[in-house]
C-alpha positions in Angstrom: 0.0 0.0 0.0 3.0 2.4 0.5 4.8 1.4 -2.7 5.6 4.6 -4.6 4.8 2.8 -7.9 1.2 2.3 -6.6 0.8 -1.3 -7.8 -2.8 -1.5 -6.5 -4.0 1.4 -8.8 -6.1 0.1 -11.7 -4.5 2.4 -14.3 -7.0 1.4 -17.0 -9.9 3.1 -15.1 -8.3 5.2 -12.3 -5.7 7.1 -14.3 -5.8 9.6 -17.2 -3.6 9.2 -20.2 -3.4 11.0 -23.6 -5.3 8.9 -26.1 -2.6 8.8 -28.8 -3.4 7.5 -32.2 -6.8 6.1 -31.2 -8.0 9.7 -31.2 -7.3 10.0 -34.9 -10.6 8.3 -35.6 -12.5 11.1 -33.8 -10.5 13.8 -35.6 -11.2 12.1 -39.0 -14.9 11.9 -38.3 -15.0 15.5 -37.1 -13.2 16.6 -40.3 -15.5 14.6 -42.6 -18.7 15.7 -40.8 -17.5 19.4 -41.0 -17.0 19.2 -44.7 -13.3 18.4 -45.1 -12.9 16.2 -48.2 -11.5 12.8 -47.8 -9.3 13.5 -50.8 -7.9 16.7 -49.4 -4.2 16.2 -48.9 -1.5 17.4 -46.6 2.3 17.2 -47.0 4.0 15.6 -44.0 7.6 16.5 -43.7 8.0 14.9 -40.3 6.4 17.7 -38.2 4.7 21.0 -38.2 4.8 24.2 -36.3 1.9 25.8 -34.4 3.2 29.1 -33.2 6.7 28.5 -32.0 6.0 24.9 -31.0 7.0 22.0 -33.3 4.7 19.0 -33.2 6.5 16.0 -34.7 5.2 13.0 -36.6 6.2 9.6 -35.5 7.9 9.2 -38.9 10.7 11.6 -38.5 11.4 11.8 -42.3 7.7 12.4 -43.0 5.1 10.6 -45.0 5.1 13.0 -48.0 1.7 13.9 -49.4 -1.2 12.1 -47.7 -5.0 12.1 -47.9 -7.3 10.7 -45.3 -7.1 7.0 -46.3 -3.3 6.9 -46.3 -3.1 9.0 -43.2 -5.2 6.4 -41.4 -3.3 3.5 -42.8 0.1 5.0 -41.9 -1.1 6.9 -38.8 0.3 10.2 -40.0 0.3 12.6 -37.0 0.8 15.7 -39.2 -2.3 15.0 -41.2 -4.4 14.8 -38.1 -2.8 17.9 -36.5 -3.9 19.7 -39.7 -7.3 18.2 -39.7 -7.9 19.2 -36.1 -6.6 22.7 -36.8 -8.9 23.0 -39.8 -12.0 21.8 -37.9 -11.2 23.7 -34.8 -10.3 22.7 -31.2 -13.8 23.1 -29.9 -15.4 21.1 -32.7 -13.0 18.2 -32.2 -13.9 18.4 -28.5 -17.6 18.3 -29.3 -17.2 15.2 -31.5 -15.3 13.5 -28.8 -18.1 14.1 -26.4 -20.6 12.8 -28.9 -18.8 9.5 -28.8 -18.9 9.4 -25.0 -15.2 10.2 -24.4 -14.6 12.1 -21.2 -17.3 10.2 -19.4 -17.0 7.3 -16.9 -17.6 3.9 -18.4 -19.5 2.6 -15.4 -17.6 -0.8 -15.5 -17.9 -1.0 -11.7 -14.3 -2.0 -10.9 -13.8 0.6 -8.2 -13.5 4.3 -8.2 -13.3 5.3 -11.9 -11.9 8.6 -13.2 -13.6 10.4 -16.1 -11.5 11.2 -19.1 -10.4 14.8 -19.9 -11.4 16.3 -23.2 -10.0 19.8 -23.2 -11.5 22.7 -25.1 -10.6 26.4 -25.4 -12.4 27.2 -22.1 -10.3 24.6 -20.3 -7.1 25.6 -22.1 -7.5 29.3 -21.1 -8.0 28.7 -17.4 
């Protein structure tokens, strides 16, 4: 019980982690529903800048020119960064909520933490 690594914590339901690539599906759906064409392409050179911060793609040399299908197949981070920026932070947030993200699952395995789906209001606090 006093172990600093907290081995008794059920990390699946009692912790919060960034969703990683699984969230690309939400971003893709938000983009399609908001009118972004599936054939619209983005050039991935291994990362992109938002302001002065560089967000890298997992493929450091980049994927080249990708549309939605290839971006999903190859999990291109830059494509989804751009799709999210095009749709808007709050719209992606709204679509995540529509899919039930951010809510407790109710699995009943102890005290469960809800997920965190940030929006501009949360970001500006």
